[in-house]
Structures are given as structure tokens and as C-alpha cells.
ROTORTI-929446 format. One record per residue (C-alpha): x negated, y, z negated. Coordinates in steps of 0.02 Angstrom, whole numbers, plus 50000, padded with zeros to 5 digits. Each point is the difference from the previous one (the first is absolute). Layout:
N
XYZ...
END
This chain:
370
435744749647182501215006749897501175002650157499954983150056500474992749823501625012650002500464993050186499734983449948501195002449838501345010950101500124984550140500504987949862501235012749912501534993850104499824982649990499504999149825501925010949967500974988050098499214983049911500365009649825501685004750073500424981550033499034992249859500955008649885501624996350076499734982149997499354999949816501495009549934501184985849968498394990849906499525017249922501725004649929501034985349989500764996149841499274982049962500134991349834498884983950019499594998150167500155008250161501514999050112499254996250149501784997050091500385017949952498425005650063500004989950167501855008950017499255016250000498634995750118501194995650126500815014549986498425011850020499714989150172501125010650091499085015849955498584992750027500404998350188500805016450013498435008149921498774990750162501315002550111500125019349962497975002249981499614992150160501395003450114501105013149945498715011649958498705000450138501264996150131501455012249947499405013849893498355003250025500504999350204501345015549971501384986250009500855005949825501724996650049499704982350063498954996649831501335004949873501414990450114498684984849997499865001149798501795001349984500404984650103498544991149888500785004049839502014996550061499324981450071499024995549850501355006549892501224990950104498964983949988499774999649806501735004149968500614984650109498694987749899500285007549834500344986049896500695009249845501395009250124500644980950013500184996349841501755000949903499805011649856500454995549821501724999449920500115018049933500024999549796501585000649903500865015349991499715007549809501515010450004501044987449990500114985249852500044983850040499954998349801501434996949873500635017549937499175004349824501045002649848500245017749945499244996849835498314995950089500185015350110500125008649842498534993649924498805001850147500615010250148499414992650167498715008650104500845009550165500304990950146498865004650154500114993150162498534989250050499065007450153499254985550123498194997750029499125009550161499154985750112498365005050072499495008750149500434990750164498324996650078500795007450162500065017049909498324996649933499434996950180500715017050071499055012349827498574989150049499845001550174500395018249987498595004049885498694986450076500235011550182499795015049922498394993349898499234992950169500505014850105499185011249875498414988749979499565000150181500565019550034498565003449850498894990950051500255004650183499905017849955498354995649872498994991750156500495016750107499385010049880498404990249990499644999150174500315020250029498785002949845498844986950102500205008550162499615019749914498394993549920499444991850160500595017650091498935009549861498654987850017499875001850201500205021049980498604999349878498854988650113500405009750149499475017849905498304990949947499724996750177500135015750057498955007749875498524987950041499705003350185500195018949966498685000549866498734988550106500125010650135499645015549913498644992449915499064995550153500325015250065498945007449837498494986150041499885004650172499695016449957498594996049887499164989350118499345013350072499605010049859499244988349886499784981050048499654995949820501665006449936500954993750114499464982349941500375002449846501645007750072500304983850086499784990649833501255011549922501174996350125499564980949983500435000349826501655011550028500564988450139499954986149878501205006549870501315005050162499774983250067500254989549827500325009349869501505008850080500994982550025500345000149824501505008049915499105007649853497955003049982499275005949847499615017949984498124998249991500014994350193501035013950050499025013149926498364990750061500765002250188500515016049960498075005049939499134990650152501265010550148499475015449901498224995350017500294995650167500555018150047498685007149904498934991750126500485009650141500645017149935498435002849893499965017649913501375004750127501544995849899499885002449803500564984449938500594999249815500494980849912500835000149844500224981649953499934992749810498554988649966501174986349894501404994850112501504991849925500124982250040501555001250102500724996350167500575009150144500624997250161498655001150128499505014250139501115011749915498505015549995499254995050175501235010650094499985014349872497914999850030500175000050191501145015250018498875010049871498604995350098500565002150166501195016349992498885009249828498455000450103499415014350112498385003150100500465018950008500445002749822499514995049832500994983449939500024989449849500864984249952500524996849806500464984649948500704996449810500604984449929500694996549834500844987549876501345008049894501204989949885500414984450137499895012450136498665000050143499725017650068499325003150142499475018450083499355007450163499425016050035499365005750168499655018250087501445004250117499565002950178501394993150104501025015750065500964991050141501564994849953500144987850161498354990749945500334982049960499884995449811499794981850041500694985249917499274999649828501045011949891501394990450069499734983549979499325002549829501605006549945500774985950110499224989149888500235007649827501954999550048499744981450012498994997249853500665012449860501525004350059500155018249901498864993749888498555010650082499735017950014499255006950166499785018550012499275010750161499545018949970499355010750133499285018650010498815007850137498474995149887500324981349926501224986350042500124987049863500894984449956500374992349838500574982149982500494992749847500514983649972500264986649855498854985749960
END
């Protein structure tokens, strides 16, 4: 909802800026005009008439020059066209400017020459005359054509900068959207890799139980049903309550106990009080699978140790298993690699995943923020 609101505001940002600019420009003679008793509408309409060529230049620049020339790489044609338009507009305004055809008012009399009678010397002794200074003529207003040139250059620069900024912002928004979709697709792909792998291993476990104890096999099917419900429905959520993930881990371990019975020493240390927070689903499944797949031997004593703790807005998950694999070319599965990829996408550098291995033990320590 928030993202759609930002897109809605961003969509109408450019039209709002353009409308506000022209509103202020056409309202300027009303806002800054010096009117004592009433508004001089003749003056206002005259200013508005001078703004019409600017508005025409703006429309041509926005809807023709920028999309047809500038954004298609024809920048030389773009700048030449702008120069021609400004020169043409200036020439027309110069030709039809009424103020240029009016005769200038006669210059004021030169104060340095006194056409009056020469004062009496006695009067000069009483009160000396102030020093004579030549009067400078008042400068007239800025010509309309000069004003057009200045405003035209500023207007073209304003519109070009606005279009380039909005185009860059749109490209960045599309880039961010594509990156987000790519991350979501990668996460979905990795989740889909986990589910069939886990399902295949668990079915093998149940198949082994059928010939040993049919009742335990039935219980295993019920537990598997609960696990598959979690895989099919809860895993589609971006975040799940930690309690659900803990229940999944415990159900998985109980399912493994049915298969290995007392052959494997399984120790679980999970607190009874679970924080009311969320975590990405199925982060621990691959680590559990690898522990039971590579940590169990039918010829040597085996152990699996699983611990979970929640220190200061962190979740620590530790899996230790006996190390029986001595073959360097033995396939390690996709579990740990997929888990690391998911963690990179989800948490960037905010997680820690440490793997230690010795002759007797293989340990994985995962710490993520919650």
C-alpha cells in the first residue's frame, strides 16, 4: 500500500511542478504589480500577451524537441532548433513591439545652462548657489525582446532539467523494481529446490519404516502431512512467526527419531519461550537435512545436536553432527549452498554463517537478526 502511494505521488509530481510554474508566471503581474486604487488590467493583459510566445516555445520544446531530437541522440539538431526558435521569436517580438515605434520624449533642459537672469552679486554673497550638476536622463524599461531572450533561455533550461530529472527518476524506479522482482524470483527458486529435496528424503524414511513398524509408519505419515502443509502454504509467505518455524524443526526431528530410534544420539536444546517475531521461512531445513544425511553412520556411533537461542534481537541456530564422510568427492548436496544464497539475498551482510569441521565433528552456526 505504501509503495503504491509513493508511485501515485511520483506520477503527478512533474505535472504539478509545471502547473505551479506557469501559474506563478501568469499571476506575477497581479501579485507584484504596483496598483494603488484598482488593478490595471490593460497592463496585466499586455504582460500576459508577452508570455504567450514563451508558452508556445515551452510546448514545442517539451513535446517535439526533447522527445524527437534530444532523447534520440540528435543533440546537434536539438540545440540548433532551439537557437532558431529563440531568434525567430525575438525577431517577431522586435518587429511588433509598439514601444519601439514611439518617439522618445524630449530631453529635459540642461541645468548647466541658466536661461534666467543673472543674479545680483549681492545676492550671491548672502546665499551661494548649490554646485551645478548635469542631470542624467532616466533609463527606460527593459525591451520586450531582450526580456524574451532571457526568459526563453531560462525556460528551456528549466524544462530540459525537469525532463532529464524525471526520466532518471523513472529509470531508477524501474531498476529498483526489476531488482526486487529478481530477488523474489531467486528466493522462490531456492525454496522450490528445498521442498522436493526434503520431500524425497522423508519419503525414503517412511519407506524404511513400513517394513519395520507399520504403526510408526502411520504416525510418520501424519507428521509428514503436517510438514508438507508448512512447506506448501507457510513457505509462500515472506515472513513466518518464529514459533511456526520452531514447530517445523521439532516435527522434523521427531520424524527422524522414528527412523533412527536409538542408533543415533539426538540432542535438542530449544527454549520453551519463543520471541513473538518473524523470520524468513525454511531457513533451517537444509541445515537439518545435511546433518542427518551426512552425520549418521550405520557402522559407527553417531550424534546430532541441535540448539537454538535468542540473544538480543538475534536468532542463533547451531547444528552439530558426527563427521563420517572421508571422501573429498562425496556430494554435499545443494542445502548449504542454497541456504547461503538465500541469506545473501535476505540479510546482505547482517548474518553470520560459520562452518567448522574436524575429524570427529561437523558444525554449522547460523546467526540472523530478528
